[in-house]
N, C-alpha and C positions, 0 to 999 in steps of 0.2 A: 661173398659170404656177409660183406656188411651189409647189404640189403636184409637177407635174411635176418642177420642181427635187429634192425630197425623193426622190420616185420614182427619179430617176436618178442623185442623189448629185452634182448640178452645182452646185457653190459652198457647198454645205452638207453633212454627213454623209448619205449615205443613210438613210432612214427611213420605209419604208411606213406606219407609224402616223399620221405627220406628214403624209406625202402624202394618207392617207384622208382624214384631218381637213380640209386645204384643199380637195380635190376635193369634199367632202361640204358644205362651205360654198358653193362656187361652184355645185354641182349643185342644191343645193335652192332656189337662185335662177335656175334655168332655164337654166344655160351647158351647152350640148350638149356642148363637148369633155370639159368635167370629167366630165360623166355617162356619155359612152362611156370614159373613163379608168377610171371606178368600175367601168362592165361589166368593162374588162379585168382589173381587179385581182381581181375575183370569179372573173372565168373563169379565171384563172392561179393563183389562189391567193396573192396577193401581198399580206403584210401581213393579210391575212383567211383564214379557211377557204375553200378553192375551194367555190363555189356557184352552180351554172349557173342555176339559178332567179332569183337575183339580178343575174347578168350579164344575163339576159335583160331584167331589170326596167329596169336602166339603159341598155343598148343601145337598148331600145323607147322610151324617154323622148328620147334621142337622135336616133334614127331620124325619130321623128315630127315632128321639126324640121328634117329633110332633109341630117342629118350621114349623109354617104355611107359612111364606114367603119364607122357603127354599123347603118346597111341591110345593108352586105355582111356584116357578122359574122352579124346577126339571121337572114340567108339560110343561112348554114353551121349555125347553132343549129337552125334547123328542119330544114334537110335532115338533119342527124345526129341529130336528137330529143334534145339536151342542153338541159336544162332547160324543155324544153318537148315535148310530143308530135310524133314524126317527122310534117311535113306538107309534103308536095311544093308543093301550091298556095302554102301561105305562103311557103316558100322560094324559090320562083319570082317569086312578087311582089317580095320584098325585093331580089332579084337583078337584077329588071327595074327597079326604082327606082334602085338603085345603077348599073347599067349606063347608065341613060338619063343618069347624071351622067358617064359617061365612064370609071368603074371597068372596067378590061379583064378583072381576075380575076372579077367578078362576072358578066361578059359571057361569060365561058368557062364559069363554074359553072351559069348559064343554059343554055347549049347543052347541057352535059354531061345535066342535070337533063331537059330535054326528052325525050330518049331514053328516060327512066323514066316517063313520063307519058301520058296519053290525050290525045287532041286537045281532049276536054270539060274535063279539066282544065287544059289548057293556056290554054283560053279562059276558064275561070272567074280563073286567075291574071291574066289580062291585064284581065279584067273589074274584078277587086281593085285592079290597079295604078291603072288610070285613075280609079276611086273614090278611091282614097288621095289621088293628085294633085287633084283636084277639092276633096276637103276640106281639103288643107294648101296650096295656092297661094294 
């Protein structure tokens, strides 16, 4: 929470370097919201040079713990080829997982992506989603 306060300047002067420091301390201990916030800072270039590869790395750590916003953002990164090669199957999988947790934007993006994919690709994405759920539940 202290990292968030520094990032937003709530109760303290806004200071992205301090936000990064506190997020990193929490993220290194496995705190998924801090990992997600680090991903956002790298994706947006807030307090650090923009680095989509680092954003993906932090989003994935949070997403693998079931953090819905990180799953959604990974879907975006894969769909657009930001920090990772463009991969509609992986994008669909992450959107599918986020949508299963009630994320309406993920559901909409999944449906839009479906129009760009073959039935085989969709089946593979569904298989990967099921496999992920079995491994992470």
